N, C-alpha and C positions, 0 to 999 in steps of 0.2 A: 636158042636155050630150054632146056627141057626142065620143068619143075616138077615134075611127078614126086610124090612123098615115096620111101622105101620104109616099110619096118621088116627088118633083119634080126636074127640073133645075133645076138654079141659075139664076138671072135675077142680071143687076147691081142690080139694088133689094136684094137680098137680104145683097150685101157688109158692111154694118156691123153685120148682127146675126151674118154669122158670125165676123169679126172679134172681137165681143164673148165668142161660144162661146169660141175659143181664149184671150182673157184671161181667161176664170173659170176656164179650165183649166192656167192658167201660176203657178206653175211645177212644178207636181204634176205634169204630164205632158207639159209642152212648154217647151222653152227660150225666153225673152223674145226671143231671136233669130229665133225661125222666125216671127213676125207678118211680117216684111219680107219673106221668104220667101212665105208666104201671100199678100200683095199682089200682089208680084210673079206666082205664079202667077195668081191670078185676074183681072190684068190683062192679062196677057201670052202665057200657056201653057195655058189652061183646054180642056180637052178634055170629059171625062166626071165631071163634079163635079155632085154631088145635095145636097137638103137633105133632112131629115125632117121632118114638120111632123106635131102634133098639137092639135085646136082650134086652126087656124089660126096657130099660133104655131112658129117654126122649132127645135126643141131638138138638132138635130145635123145634123153634114154629112160628106161622104165623097167621096173619088174613088173611079173606078172605072176601072183602067187595065187594058189587056191589054199582058201580056208574052209576046214569041215565045219558043218554046219552046229551052231549051236543045239539046234531043236531036232529030235529025230520025227 
Protein backbone atom coordinates (compact mmCIF):
# COMPACT_ATOMS: atom_id res chain seq x y z
CA UNK A 1 0.00 0.00 0.00
CA UNK A 2 1.36 3.36 -1.03
CA UNK A 3 0.74 6.29 1.34
CA UNK A 4 2.22 9.09 -0.74
CA UNK A 5 0.00 12.16 -0.39
CA UNK A 6 -0.78 14.01 -3.62
CA UNK A 7 -2.01 17.59 -3.80
CA UNK A 8 -3.71 18.35 -7.10
CA UNK A 9 -6.11 20.85 -8.61
CA UNK A 10 -9.81 20.30 -7.99
CA UNK A 11 -11.81 18.78 -10.86
CA UNK A 12 -15.59 19.03 -11.30
CA UNK A 13 -15.77 15.27 -10.76
CA UNK A 14 -14.47 15.84 -7.19
CA UNK A 15 -17.52 17.91 -6.17
CA UNK A 16 -19.55 15.23 -4.34
CA UNK A 17 -16.52 13.96 -2.42
CA UNK A 18 -15.58 17.51 -1.36
CA UNK A 19 -19.17 18.20 -0.27
CA UNK A 20 -19.19 14.96 1.71
CA UNK A 21 -15.98 16.03 3.50
CA UNK A 22 -17.73 19.26 4.48
CA UNK A 23 -20.76 17.32 5.72
CA UNK A 24 -18.55 15.02 7.80
CA UNK A 25 -17.18 18.12 9.58
CA UNK A 26 -20.56 19.84 10.10
CA UNK A 27 -21.54 21.16 12.64
CA UNK A 28 -18.32 20.72 14.64
CA UNK A 29 -16.19 22.87 12.31
CA UNK A 30 -18.62 24.27 9.74
CA UNK A 31 -22.11 25.73 9.87
CA UNK A 32 -24.77 23.85 7.88
CA UNK A 33 -25.28 27.12 5.94
CA UNK A 34 -21.77 26.88 4.51
CA UNK A 35 -22.66 24.02 2.17
CA UNK A 36 -24.63 26.25 -0.19
CA UNK A 37 -21.76 28.75 -0.15
CA UNK A 38 -19.26 26.04 -1.08
CA UNK A 39 -21.51 24.79 -3.90
CA UNK A 40 -21.78 28.32 -5.28
CA UNK A 41 -18.02 28.80 -5.03
CA UNK A 42 -17.20 25.50 -6.75
CA UNK A 43 -19.65 26.23 -9.57
CA UNK A 44 -19.00 29.95 -10.09
CA UNK A 45 -15.93 31.44 -8.46
CA UNK A 46 -13.32 28.74 -8.26
CA UNK A 47 -9.76 29.98 -8.67
CA UNK A 48 -7.16 27.93 -6.87
CA UNK A 49 -8.86 25.02 -5.13
CA UNK A 50 -6.94 21.85 -4.37
CA UNK A 51 -7.61 18.39 -3.04
CA UNK A 52 -5.38 16.11 -1.01
CA UNK A 53 -5.36 12.46 -2.06
CA UNK A 54 -3.93 9.54 -0.14
CA UNK A 55 -4.14 6.11 -1.75
CA UNK A 56 -6.28 7.59 -4.56
CA UNK A 57 -8.88 8.79 -2.04
CA UNK A 58 -9.64 12.48 -1.45
CA UNK A 59 -9.13 13.16 2.25
CA UNK A 60 -9.00 16.97 2.26
CA UNK A 61 -9.58 20.10 0.21
CA UNK A 62 -8.57 23.74 0.46
CA UNK A 63 -8.45 27.05 -1.31
CA UNK A 64 -5.28 28.96 -2.04
CA UNK A 65 -5.97 32.64 -2.46
CA UNK A 66 -3.57 35.47 -3.10
CA UNK A 67 -4.40 38.61 -1.17
CA UNK A 68 -2.91 41.96 -2.00
CA UNK A 69 -0.72 43.37 0.78
CA UNK A 70 -2.34 46.10 2.83
CA UNK A 71 0.88 48.12 2.92
CA UNK A 72 2.67 49.35 -0.18
